[in-house]
N, C-alpha and C positions, 0 to 999 in steps of 0.2 A: 447484577452481575456478581460474580466470583472472580477477583483478581488472583490470579496464579504465578507463582514465583517460576521462573524457567527450572527444569527438571534438574541440572546437575551445574556446579560451580564452573565448568569449563566453558557452558553456554552463558554464563551472567556476567561477565565481565564487561561487555559493552551491549548498549541497548539501541533499540530500535526507534528512531526517529518518525514523527508522525508525518511531516511535510519537507521540512529541509534541516539540515546539519547547520548549527551555528557555533560558534565558538563562546565559552562563557563569558568573554571579555569583547562581544560583538556589539559593534556599535549600533547605535538608533537613528532611524530616521526621524523626520521632522515632527511625524506624530506620535513619537515615543515608542513605536514598534521596533524591534531588532531588524537591522539591515540584512537582507537574504541572500543577494545574489552569488557574491564571490566566497561563502564559507567553506570551511574546512571540514573534515569526516571524523573529527574526535568524538567519538560518542559519550565520552563523558562530561565533556563540556556542552554537547549538544542536549543531553538528558536535564542539564543544571538549566540552560538558557529555557528551554521548553516548559519545564516545570515554572518558570516565573513567568511566561507566555500565557499559561494555561486558560487562565478566567479571562482573557480579553480575546482571545485567538478567532473565537469564531465573529465577533464582530469586526475585526481588522482584517479578516480575509474576505468577508462579505462587502466591505468597503473597496476592496481592492480589486472586485471584481470575479474572484476565481469561482468557477462554476465544474471545474473538473471533476467532484464527486458525483453532480448530477450526469453529466455526460457519461462518465462510467457506469453508474448505476442502470441507465438506458441503454446502454451497449450490453450489459448481462443479459438484460431480458429481451433484448431483441435477438442475441445469437444463441438462445437457447431452442430447442427444438418445441415445435408447436406442439401444446398440449402436456408440457412439461409439468408435474406437481412441484410448484416453486417451493412452497412450506414444507416439503420433506427434504431439500437439500442442505446440505451443511456449507456454510461458507465462511470463509478465514478472510478478514480485513486486515492486512498486513498494513503497518502504517496507519491506525485506526485514528490517533490523535485524540482530538476530542467528541469522535464518533459522526462526524458529517455523514460518512455514508450509512452509518446504520439505520435511520429512520427512512432514508431513500430507498435502500434495499426491504427494509420492513414493508414499505407503502408498495412496494412491486410485489410483494408476496411472500418475500423469503424471512424464514423466522428463526432459525438455526444458526448463529452468527456468533463468530469467534474473534475477539479484535486483539490483535497483537502491535506494540508500541513501546518507543524507549522512555516515555514519561510518565512515571506514576500519577502525577498531578494531571496529565492529560486522559489519562486513563479513568480518573474520577469523574472527569467531565462528560466522558463517553457512558460511564457506566449510570448515569442520572438520567439518560435518554430510556433506559429500561428497554434497549433492543438486542444487550448483548448478555448472552448467556454466560460467556466466559471471557475474560481479559487477561492476557500473558503478557509480561513485559519481558523482551528480548531484543537482541540484535539481529537484524537479517543478515549482516556480514558474517555471521556465525550460522552453523547448520542448524535447520529451523527445528525445534522440539516436538515435530510430528513425523508419525509414520507415512511410509510412502502410502499414496492414493487416500490421503486422511480426509480431504475436502472435495465436493462436487464442483465448486467454484472459489477460485481464489482472486482475489483484488488486492493491489497495492499502488496507490493513488497520490502523486507529488512526492515520492521517496526515492525512485530508483537511481536517478541521477547523482546521488552522494552515497551510493555505494560503490565497493570496489570490484569492479569486474575482473581485476585479476585474481580473485580468491578462488580458491577450488576446494570445495563448491562455492560458486559466486550465488547472489541472492534470485537471479532469475532463474537459475538451474534448481535451486531449493524450492523455488515457488511451482515449478513443474512438478518438481518430483512428488510433493505434497498432495499435487492435484489426481483426482481419480482420472483413470483412462477413460478419454471421451467427454472430460471436463473442461471448463472454461478456465483461462485467466485473463483477467485484465488489468492493464497497468499503462502507467502513463510515464513519458521520458522527456525530459526537458531539451529541447532541441541543440543547444550549444554543448550538452554533455552526453548526447546520443551515441556519437561514433563508435566508442567501445564497445556500448550496449548492442548496436546494430551487428558488431562481429561475432557475440554471443548468440545472439538471435539466427545469425544466419547458421552458425554451426548446430544449432539445436535443429533448424528446420532440415539441413542438409543430412543431420543422422537420424531424419524420419520421426523425431521425438515430438513435436508439433508441427500444427498447421496453421499458418497465419490468415485469419478470417477478416480483418480487419486494419489498416494502416493509416491512421488520417493524415491529412496534410497537418503543417504546423498550424497549432491553434493557439488563438491567445492565450495566456497564461496567468498574468496578474497585471491586466490593463491598465488599472488605476494606481497601480504602484510605480513611482518614478525610477525605480531601480531596473523595471523589467518594460513597461509600456509597450509598444510594438515592436520593440529589438529581441525579446527572447520569447520564443513560442513552446509549445507542448504536443508533442504526439500522442495520440490515442490508441494502445494495441491492443487487440483481442487474438488470443491463441487457444486454440482447442488442441489438447493432448491425445497424442495417439492412442487408438486402441478403444474398444467397446467399453460403455460403462457397466459395472457391477450392477448386480441385482439389490446389493446393500452397500450403504456409506462406510467408509471405513473411521475407525476409532481414531479419537484425537485425546486418548487421556494422555 
């Protein structure tokens, strides 16, 4: 894949994290991995921390029992209309990290994947999977560098609870904007950080911009991580953007 810079300096100052936002001086757990649960939203510190975490991230996340990518990929497939030609759909994996979603989506029949993330090192790991046609370094707290309706499906897994819902536009609004009419947005939101995003989601639903197809109960997030255990759960949410799908996919140039 080709890793693309953000298209303007106004969008490139802060960068999107793959999973959680960690300060540069984040403490470490007993296993040597960064402590996660109470971290800040400083994007430059987050980028630096995840650059250092990139090579051990997949192994550590697996040991912690993280299965949100698997759940999210299944949710995408289950909520598309029967008979959809998945290989023709353009998919944005926002917060792609090391590319955990890429192989899962590819195995489900999706082949036109764009990954967006904070950490260049994490994106290099994602590119090694060979599943992403493009990767883009960008901060989801800033306007997303794609035109309206550029993607048939957008995913953002393990990231939303560390974005600022007071931004205008905020990350959820941007996720919906770049999704095609009739397209799907699949995201996760940490239970203890969800209330402000719940308000944003309610506004979008009340305005008729999205339909909520699925909102899970609180699911285990990192059950084998002592910071989380059974205390911190996560919601899996599936949205359909209002309107009818166009006959062709939008450009994401």
